[in-house]
KOLKOL-957881 format. One line per 4 residues: their letters; for each residue z, x, y of N, C-alpha, C. Coordinates in Angstrom, 3 decimals. Each point is the difference from the previous one (the first is absolute). Layout:
residues N
a> Z:X:Y:Z:X:Y:Z:X:Y ~ ...
END
This chain:
residues 96
mier> 115.537:83.005:131.739:-0.852:1.054:0.528:-0.540:0.780:-1.315 ~ -1.263:0.172:-0.023:-0.649:0.651:-1.135:-0.403:1.488:0.503 ~ 0.390:0.963:-0.831:-0.409:1.314:0.301:-1.087:0.358:-1.206 ~ -1.095:0.561:0.400:-0.942:0.482:-0.895:-0.375:1.435:0.207
kcpk> -0.086:0.695:-1.062:-0.478:1.376:0.094:-1.525:0.083:-0.117 ~ -0.526:0.782:0.947:-1.511:0.199:-0.029:-0.408:0.854:-1.196 ~ -1.006:-0.516:-0.822:-0.398:0.765:-1.070:-0.731:1.212:0.352 ~ -0.622:0.074:1.200:-0.764:1.080:0.467:0.742:1.140:0.636
csew> 1.012:-0.270:0.907:0.696:1.033:0.693:1.490:-0.005:-0.243 ~ 0.441:-0.961:-0.814:1.448:-0.033:-0.405:0.928:-0.448:1.180 ~ -0.488:-0.524:1.006:0.770:-0.413:1.273:0.541:-1.358:-0.416 ~ 1.281:-0.250:0.291:0.718:-1.211:0.011:-0.322:-0.972:1.124
nkde> -0.417:-1.241:-0.183:-0.396:-0.981:1.051:0.833:-1.175:-0.166 ~ 0.410:-0.610:1.128:0.644:-1.237:0.025:-0.774:-1.180:0.423 ~ -0.203:-0.931:-0.847:-0.725:-1.303:0.303:-1.398:0.249:0.673 ~ -0.679:1.051:-0.476:-1.286:0.349:0.664:-1.101:-0.385:-1.112
dhci> -1.096:-0.483:0.471:-1.136:-0.251:-0.868:-0.734:1.292:-0.360 ~ -0.066:0.928:0.898:-0.562:1.359:-0.091:0.907:1.028:0.399 ~ -0.119:1.113:-0.641:0.824:1.211:0.236:-0.117:0.380:1.530 ~ 1.141:0.320:0.604:-0.054:0.328:1.492:-0.417:1.486:0.148
kcge> 0.048:0.782:-1.148:-0.338:1.425:0.138:-1.529:0.156:-0.344 ~ -0.566:-0.532:-1.107:-1.266:0.324:-0.434:-1.035:-1.298:0.072 ~ 0.688:-1.183:0.062:-0.813:-1.217:0.097:-0.410:-0.561:-1.344 ~ 0.546:0.418:-1.007:-0.297:-0.509:-1.451:0.589:-1.382:-0.115
alsp> -0.639:-0.900:-0.763:0.385:-1.359:-0.116:1.263:-0.060:-0.866 ~ 1.063:-0.717:0.385:1.310:-0.030:-0.848:0.278:-1.357:-0.528 ~ -0.194:-1.097:0.771:0.301:-1.285:-0.460:-0.980:-0.472:-1.116 ~ 0.483:-0.819:-0.885:-0.868:-0.480:-1.073:-1.242:-0.737:0.515
vavm> 0.185:-0.665:1.075:-1.150:-0.762:0.633:-1.029:1.041:0.555 ~ 0.457:1.077:0.666:-0.936:0.896:0.488:-0.602:0.866:-1.064 ~ 0.660:0.306:-1.075:-0.528:0.667:-1.123:-1.048:-0.715:-0.711 ~ 0.285:-1.301:-0.203:-0.968:-0.936:-0.750:-1.231:-0.102:0.911
akre> 0.131:-0.139:1.333:-1.173:-0.132:0.846:-0.840:1.220:0.032 ~ 0.661:1.232:0.123:-0.710:1.242:-0.147:-0.754:0.237:-1.294 ~ 0.600:-0.458:-1.171:-0.677:0.160:-1.317:-1.125:-0.969:-0.060 ~ 0.172:-1.256:0.589:-1.195:-0.975:-0.071:-1.095:0.432:0.825
kkrv> 0.333:0.665:1.123:-1.103:0.530:0.937:-0.721:1.060:-0.745 ~ 0.703:0.926:-0.686:-0.616:1.019:-0.745:-0.776:-0.433:-1.134 ~ 0.341:-1.120:-0.679:-0.716:-0.620:-1.133:-1.230:-0.670:0.502 ~ 0.005:-0.635:1.087:-1.176:-0.636:0.656:-1.036:1.071:0.347
eeea> 0.432:1.122:0.724:-0.897:1.146:0.277:-0.599:0.579:-1.145 ~ 0.708:0.163:-1.138:-0.585:0.687:-1.170:-1.013:-0.971:-0.587 ~ 0.298:-1.301:-0.037:-0.999:-1.023:-0.546:-1.282:-0.039:0.783 ~ 0.175:0.098:1.388:-1.191:-0.015:0.767:-0.875:1.189:-0.123
akpp> 0.631:1.162:-0.388:-0.699:1.252:-0.068:-0.653:0.161:-1.397 ~ 0.420:-0.759:-0.961:-0.488:0.074:-1.362:-1.434:-0.562:-0.131 ~ -0.923:0.807:-0.560:-1.398:-0.504:-0.125:-0.089:-1.224:-0.939 ~ -0.974:-0.825:0.206:-0.128:-1.171:-0.880:-0.409:0.422:-1.443
skfd> 0.263:-0.766:-0.899:-0.188:0.199:-1.450:-1.602:-0.134:-0.299 ~ -0.462:0.594:-1.148:-1.369:-0.098:-0.265:-0.316:-1.461:-0.351 ~ 0.854:-0.783:-0.462:-0.299:-1.459:-0.322:-0.060:-0.720:1.313 ~ 0.877:0.196:1.030:-0.109:-0.561:1.260:-1.479:0.370:0.743
lfle> -0.325:1.175:-0.124:-1.340:0.368:0.380:-1.114:-0.638:-0.561 ~ 0.167:-0.099:-1.331:-1.090:-0.787:-0.814:-0.101:-1.482:0.473 ~ 1.103:-0.639:0.147:0.057:-1.409:0.459:-0.624:-0.091:1.395 ~ 0.298:0.820:0.890:-0.376:0.026:1.315:-1.612:0.257:0.054
rakn> -0.488:0.953:-0.806:-1.427:0.162:-0.140:-0.694:-1.243:-0.460 ~ 0.604:-0.683:-1.077:-0.622:-1.259:-0.579:0.069:-1.151:1.022 ~ 0.955:-0.052:0.787:0.170:-1.112:0.994:-1.005:0.173:1.007 ~ -0.302:1.242:0.438:-0.904:0.162:1.149:-1.407:0.610:-0.538
skyl> -0.324:-0.258:-1.208:-1.178:0.513:-0.579:-1.357:-0.642:0.720 ~ -1.011:0.811:0.075:-1.235:-0.535:0.604:-0.788:-0.820:-0.996 ~ 0.400:-0.058:-1.228:-0.659:-0.704:-1.071:0.679:-1.372:-0.159 ~ -0.601:-1.094:0.110:0.545:-1.305:-0.041:0.625:-0.341:-1.344
lvrw> -0.658:0.454:-1.120:0.634:-0.310:-1.258:1.354:0.741:-0.217 ~ 0.143:1.170:0.514:1.219:0.721:-0.101:1.158:-0.724:0.844 ~ -0.265:-0.441:1.229:0.897:-0.760:0.853:0.494:-1.288:-0.768 ~ -1.152:-0.739:-0.501:0.346:-1.244:-0.665:0.883:0.280:-1.213
gyyv> -0.302:1.049:-0.691:0.847:0.325:-1.209:1.560:0.378:0.426 ~ -0.042:0.609:1.209:1.486:0.290:0.408:0.655:-1.351:0.380 ~ -0.634:-0.777:0.740:0.665:-1.310:0.426:0.275:-1.007:-1.252 ~ -0.845:0.132:-1.004:0.197:-0.972:-1.149:1.229:0.644:-0.813
mysv> 0.087:1.325:-0.086:1.131:0.481:-0.776:1.306:-0.197:0.876 ~ -0.020:0.206:1.312:1.134:-0.234:0.820:0.401:-1.501:-0.186 ~ -0.854:-0.850:0.072:0.280:-1.477:-0.214:0.586:-0.263:-1.324 ~ -0.515:0.606:-1.030:0.624:-0.225:-1.367:1.464:0.401:0.038
fmvi> 0.117:1.275:0.455:1.389:0.520:-0.066:0.935:-0.761:0.901 ~ -0.445:-0.538:1.157:0.946:-0.827:0.895:0.389:-1.335:-0.825 ~ -1.029:-0.591:-0.688:0.307:-1.236:-0.723:0.986:0.236:-1.132 ~ -0.202:1.164:-0.732:0.994:0.312:-1.022:1.332:0.328:0.562
gaig> 0.143:0.644:1.081:1.268:0.204:0.751:0.595:-1.258:0.409 ~ -0.733:-0.983:0.470:0.489:-1.279:0.464:0.553:-0.761:-1.205 ~ -0.759:0.069:-1.096:0.475:-0.691:-1.223:1.247:0.561:-0.515 ~ 0.060:1.416:0.043:1.264:0.584:-0.461:1.147:-0.242:0.883
afma> -0.205:-0.063:1.322:1.094:-0.422:0.928:0.541:-1.344:-0.147 ~ -1.045:-0.984:-0.396:0.377:-1.373:-0.244:0.821:0.018:-1.332 ~ -0.423:0.703:-1.016:0.761:-0.070:-1.285:1.438:0.600:0.275 ~ -0.007:1.075:0.798:1.428:0.519:0.225:0.807:-1.011:0.814
wlva> -0.578:-0.659:0.897:0.806:-0.995:0.670:0.427:-1.158:-0.936 ~ -0.860:-0.477:-0.876:0.361:-0.964:-0.935:1.176:0.454:-1.016 ~ -0.078:1.267:-0.431:1.160:0.499:-0.834:1.258:-0.042:0.841 ~ -0.032:0.440:1.250:1.181:0.047:0.880:0.505:-1.281:0.199
mang> -0.890:-0.946:0.221:0.536:-1.462:0.313:0.529:-0.721:-1.291 ~ -0.412:0.499:-1.162:0.439:-0.698:-1.231:1.558:0.099:-0.229 ~ 0.622:0.969:0.544:1.450:0.121:-0.193:0.753:-0.805:1.068 ~ -0.706:-0.457:0.998:0.623:-0.886:0.981:0.630:0.816:1.054
END
């Protein structure tokens, strides 16, 4: 049997995931779930960066040349990334 002391109200609880007095998360699983939920909410509330906004504007530009430039650069970076991933795989496979 595990006894945990609530960090919020200092009440001792037996085998509970949440405090019986105040409802605060006590078990490591419940604490991690609460922390992950808070992190996801903060990430969703954060405004996009200037670079992300720039890429979005280039991708949806009304000018054909700007859109083509975006897709050409995107393709170049994807090919470079694929080559880098292949090289990393080769280095990893060299050791057997």
